[in-house]
C-alpha positions in Angstrom: 85.8 103.5 93.7 83.3 103.9 90.9 82.2 102.1 87.8 83.8 104.0 84.9 82.4 101.8 82.1 80.7 98.6 81.3 81.2 96.9 77.9 79.0 94.1 76.6 81.1 92.4 74.0 79.7 90.8 70.8 80.2 87.2 72.0 78.3 87.8 75.3 81.2 88.7 77.6 81.0 91.7 79.9 83.9 93.9 81.0 83.6 96.3 83.9 86.1 99.1 84.3 86.5 100.6 87.8 88.0 103.9 88.7 90.2 103.2 91.8 91.0 106.8 92.7 93.8 107.3 95.3 93.9 111.2 95.1 91.5 114.0 94.5 92.2 115.2 90.9 93.9 118.5 90.5 94.6 118.6 94.3 97.1 115.8 94.8 98.8 113.0 92.9 101.0 109.9 93.4 104.7 110.1 92.5 105.7 107.8 89.7 107.7 105.4 91.7 104.7 104.8 93.9 102.4 104.4 90.8 104.8 102.0 89.2 105.2 99.9 92.4 101.5 99.8 93.2 100.9 98.6 89.6 103.5 95.8 89.8 102.4 94.8 93.3 98.7 94.8 92.6 99.2 92.7 89.4 101.1 90.1 91.4 99.0 90.0 94.6 95.5 90.1 93.0 96.2 86.6 91.6 95.7 85.3 95.1 92.1 86.4 95.1 90.6 86.5 91.6 91.1 85.2 88.1 88.6 87.8 86.7 91.1 90.7 86.6 91.9 91.7 83.1 94.1 94.7 83.8 95.1 97.1 86.5 96.6 100.2 84.9 97.7 103.6 86.1 95.9 106.8 85.1 98.2 109.2 83.3 97.2 111.9 85.8 98.8 109.9 88.6 95.7 110.0 90.7 94.7 106.4 90.6 94.2 103.3 88.5 91.7 101.6 86.2 90.8 98.1 87.2 89.2 96.1 84.4 87.3 92.9 85.4 85.5 90.2 83.5 81.8 90.1 84.6 78.9 92.3 85.5 79.5 95.3 87.9 79.7 94.3 91.6 81.1 97.3 93.5 81.0 95.7 97.0 82.8 92.5 95.9 85.3 94.5 93.9 86.0 96.7 97.0 86.6 93.5 99.0 89.0 92.2 96.3 90.9 95.5 96.2 91.1 95.6 100.0 92.4 92.0 100.2 95.0 92.8 97.5 96.1 96.0 99.2 96.6 94.1 102.5 98.8 91.7 100.6 100.8 94.6 99.3 101.5 95.7 102.8 103.1 92.3 103.5 105.5 92.5 100.6 109.2 93.0 101.3 110.1 93.8 97.7 108.2 95.0 94.6 107.5 92.0 92.3 109.3 92.0 89.0 111.2 95.2 89.8 114.3 94.3 87.8 115.8 95.0 84.4 114.8 91.6 83.0 111.0 91.8 83.9 110.5 95.6 83.9 111.1 98.4 81.4 112.4 100.6 84.1 113.4 98.3 86.9 115.1 100.9 89.0 112.1 103.2 89.1 110.3 101.7 92.1 109.5 102.5 95.7 107.9 99.8 97.9 107.7 102.2 100.7 105.8 104.8 98.6 103.5 102.1 97.3 102.8 100.8 100.8 102.2 104.4 102.0 99.7 105.0 99.2 97.9 101.7 99.9 97.8 102.4 103.6 96.2 105.8 102.9 93.6 104.1 100.7 92.8 101.5 103.4 92.4 104.2 106.0 89.5 105.5 103.9 88.0 102.1 103.2 84.6 103.1 104.5 84.4 105.8 101.8 85.3 103.7 98.8 81.7 103.2 97.7 80.9 106.9 98.1 81.4 108.4 94.6 81.0 112.1 95.6 82.1 113.6 98.9 
């Protein structure tokens, strides 16, 4: 997890973009059903922990996500938020909003793959604040 960008907006608000990297670029990637399901699940579960989340969107390279938060950078607190949200995802029995009414490709999900990806991230929790290996 690293700070990818900080924007100070004209009216005084600050947005911080975090790189939540699941895979080493050009070495591994997440399959799209996992990406899609992590995105849906995170969006639903993070609401239990914070109202400062603006967006959680997948990287096109399928190696992670960008988390955009209102406020100044706080990597330790953001790691705690992501950890709590990932733990919630492990408790799900279905991908939220994975249906044709609420999703543009409702059949393209895998809760199992999303939970496996999240489990893998949690297994490396002690490394999240280490930007370079």
